[in-house]
C-alpha positions, 0 to 999 in steps of 0.5 A: 537479533531484532526482525525488521518489520516493513509496512506498505499500504495501498488500495490494490483494487486491480492487482498489476505488476506495478503493485508487485514491484512495490511490494517486492521493493518493500520486502527487500528492506526488511524481514517481515512485510505487513501490507495495509489494504485501504478500507472501502470507505477510504477508497471511496473518499480518496479515489473511486468506488472499489471494483473489489471489496476490502475483504477480497483485496486483503485476501488477494494481497495476503496470498502474494509471495512477498507479503507476510501479513495483510490487514484492512486499514482504518478509515482516516487514522493512519496512526491507529494502523501504525500502532497495530503494525509497529513497523520499523520502516514505512515504504510509500508507493512512488505515486502516493501523496505523502511526502517522506519528510512530512510523514517522518516529522509527524511520526517523530512528533507522535513518538515514533522513530520509523524510517520512511522510504519511497519506492521506485517507479517501475516500467510496470507502473505504466499499466496502473489500475485506472489505465486498466479500467479505461481499457476495459471500458473502451473494449466494452463500448466496442 
């Protein structure tokens, strides 16, 4: 019987319970969970200067219970990462910018028959990374 490989991805700069919820949801969809941690260059381009570097983030993610394997993603080439991981399912975070149907169509055009699923938002997502950083800055300024 074939193992179902699930792929999730993110920055994971400051780990919080919203990340854990996302990874647990992803793991529940298959047998193996591969997590792609955004490389520093991608984080800088799309979000902010990383608080922790890519090697630290991938080591932290690798140690989490739901994760079977964590890798550092490539800058700007989602499909080369998909070639490396070979997932059966891709799970998007509730706030990731991809549209499920658009991504699925792009995958089909490239010959991939991969199911695309959106994770549910959890109450813990209210304490997202930017909110945590803002709290730290406010306390520093006191």
